[in-house]
N, C-alpha and C positions, 0 to 999 in steps of 0.2 A: 312531189306534192306534199304539202304539209304546212302547219302553222308554226312558224318560228317566232322569234322575239317580237318583231314588228306587228305581226298579225295578232298574237296574244295580247300585246299591249293595247292595240286598238279595240279589240273585242271587250276587254275589261273597261276601257274608257266609255264605250257605248253603254255598258251596264251601269257605270257610275252616273252617266248623264240621264238615266232612266229610259233610254230608248229600247231597252229589252224588257221593261217591266211587265208588259202584257204578252211577251213572246212565249209560245208554248211548243211550236213546231219549227224545226230547222231541217233543211236539206242541203247537201253539199255535192257539188260536181266533183266526183272523185272521192275515193275512200281516204279521208284525211287523217293525219296523225299529228301529234305534238312533237316538234323538232327543237327541243331545248332541254337543258338539264334541270333536275328537280330544284336545285338551290336557286337558280334564276327565276324559275316559275313561282316558287314560294315567295321570293322577294316582291315580284310584281303583284301577286295576289294580296299580300299584306299591305302594300302601298295603296292598292285599290280599295281596301277596306272590306274585302270579302271575309265573312266570319264563319262560313260553313265548309271551309276547305278541310278535307281529310286525305292524308297521303295514301291511305289504302284504296281510295277510289280512283287512283291514277296508276294502275299497274303498268310496269315497264317504262315509266316516264324517264328514269335515269339511264335506260339502255341506249338512248339516242347517242350516236347514229347507227347502232347495231340493232338488228331485229331480235325479238319482236318489239314493236313500238307501242306507245300508248295512243289509243284512238282519241280524236278530238271530241268524241261524244261525251267524255268525262268532263271536259271544260264547260260545254253547254249545259249539262245536267247540273253542275255546281251553280251556274248562273240562273237556274230555274227553268230552263228550256228542256222539257222532259221527253218530247217525242223527237227522235233523231232518225233521219233518213240520209242515204247517200246513193249516188248513181256511179257505177263503174262497171265497165264491160267484163272485168275480171272477177267481180263479185267479192272482192276482198273486204274483210271486216263486216260481212253481212250486207254489202251493197246490193242495190237493185241493178241487174244487168241491163245496160242501155248503151247503145252506140251514139255518141254525141252528134255524129254527122246526120242522124236521122230524126225525123219529128218524133216527139214524145206524145203518144196518142192516148194515154190513160187519162181521160178528162176528169176522172174522180179525184186526181191530185192537183188539178189546175186551181190556182188561187187559194191554196190551202196552207201556205207556209209563211210564217212571220219573218224568217230569215233564210236567204238563199245565197250560197257562197261559191265562188270560183277561186280557189287558192292554187293557181298554177295548173289547172286541168284543161281548160277549153283551148289553150294554145296548141294542144296536141291533136285537135280535130281539124280536118281540112275544111269542113263546112262550119266555120265558127259562127256564121250568121244563124244557123239552125241551133247551135249550142246556146247562144244567148237568147234566142227566141224561146227555148225550153225554160231557161231561167225566168224569163218574163212571165211565162204562163204559170209557172209554179208559185210565184210570189203573190201574196195577197195585196190588194190596194192598201197603202200605208205601210206595207212591209218593207224590209231592207234587203238590198242586194249588195254584197261585198265582192269586189273584183280585185284580186292581187295578182299581177302579171309582170312579165319581164320586158324592160326596154332594151337592156344590153346584158349579155352574158348568159342568156337562156339556152334551152335545148328544144324549143318547140318550133312549129312551122311559122309562127307569127310573133312579131314584137309589137309592143303597145306604147302609146304616149298620150299626152294630154288631149290631142285631137280626137282620139278614140273615145275618151271619157266624155268630152263635150258633145261629140256627135251622137253617141248612144243615148245620152241624157236628153238632148234636144229632140231627137227623133221619137222618143217614147215618153216624153213629158216627165222624166225623172227629176227629182230634186237632188242636187249634189249636197250631201250632208258633210262630207269630209273627203279631201284628196291630198295626196303627197307623193313624192318620190321616196323610195326606200333604198338606202345605200347599204350594201353589204360590203364590209371592209376587208373580208378575208382573214380577220383576226378573231381571237376567242376571248370570251369573258374568263374571269378567274375560275368559274365552275366548268367551263368548257363549251358553252353555247356559242353559236356564231353571233358576232356583233352585227346589229342592224340598227339603222337610224332613220326615222321619218324626217324629211326636210320639205319645206314649202315647194309646191309644184310651180317652179319659176324657171323659165328657159335660161335666163342669164345666170342664175345660180347653178343650174345643171352644167352649163358649159365651162364652169370653173373647175370641175372635178377632174382629177388626174386618173385616167383609166388604168394606169399602171399600179394604182394603189387601192383599187377596189376589185372585188370578185364579181359583182353584178350590181345592176341598177334596176329597180322595179318601179311600177306604178301601182298605187293603192287608192281605191275609191269606195266610199259608202254612198249608195244611191237609195232614194226612197221612191217607191212606185206610187204614183198618184191615182191612177185609174186602171181599169182593165183594157182600155184602149191602147193602141200602140203597135208593137211588133213591126215597126218600120225599119227597113234594113238598108238605108242609104247613109253611108259614112264617108269620112275622109280617111284614106289609107295613109299610113306613115311608115317610112322606112328609116331605120337607124343603122349606121355603119360605123364601126370602129376599127382601129388597127393597133398593132403592138407598140406604136410610138405614142399612144395615148390620145390620138385624134378621134373625135366623135362628130359624125355628120348626121343631120336629120333632114329628110325631105318628105313631101306629101303630095297627094293628089286625090281627087274625088273618084269614088267608085260607086256603082249602082247597088251592088250587094256584096257583103263581106264573104 
């Protein structure tokens, strides 16, 4: 779990576009950390035009990939999002203890958050329908939901693709603000961060990728919640299978509940 180059880049772009101007509260599924080197982070912050960056506000940033790491809370606070929450059963980094498989029943937090994120956490729950229902309930109408998950090369119980994004958006009347595949090449920047690249979410483009030359492929989406209605859990399930020869196969079918 963590925000690497692709996630940090998109978060800064949302800020540049003014989509975080009124955001004051963020909650993350999983206790998230920044997974990149200081030099790369500073380059992206400068390119985005952020003028209140202070290195001392990002303790342990350059430690990655060694512990301790820098909490993503520092990034959101720099962008003006002052109230930070996270859910994690292990309570790391001050997280609220919650099992993603179970309903989140503290209604005082429903519809309270301007930004709700899943950076590689919900794939580790068996009942991911309940995990995404929790995210829906936490998000305010007009708030943003970010889902960054793995299509190939992950270590969770589920893999994700375009059909998942389209299904959850249609079922819950979300507006898709941004989507992409995230290609992790397995190579490093000069500073030592993992190279990652957003590419258009296009099946034909995806099928041209040589799996022998990438370490993982992810899906990334920014959704905007329109109303408190929703929580529908009928989706199209997708299975992706790859082998050591570089072949990637994708298949799907309808399921009643994730």
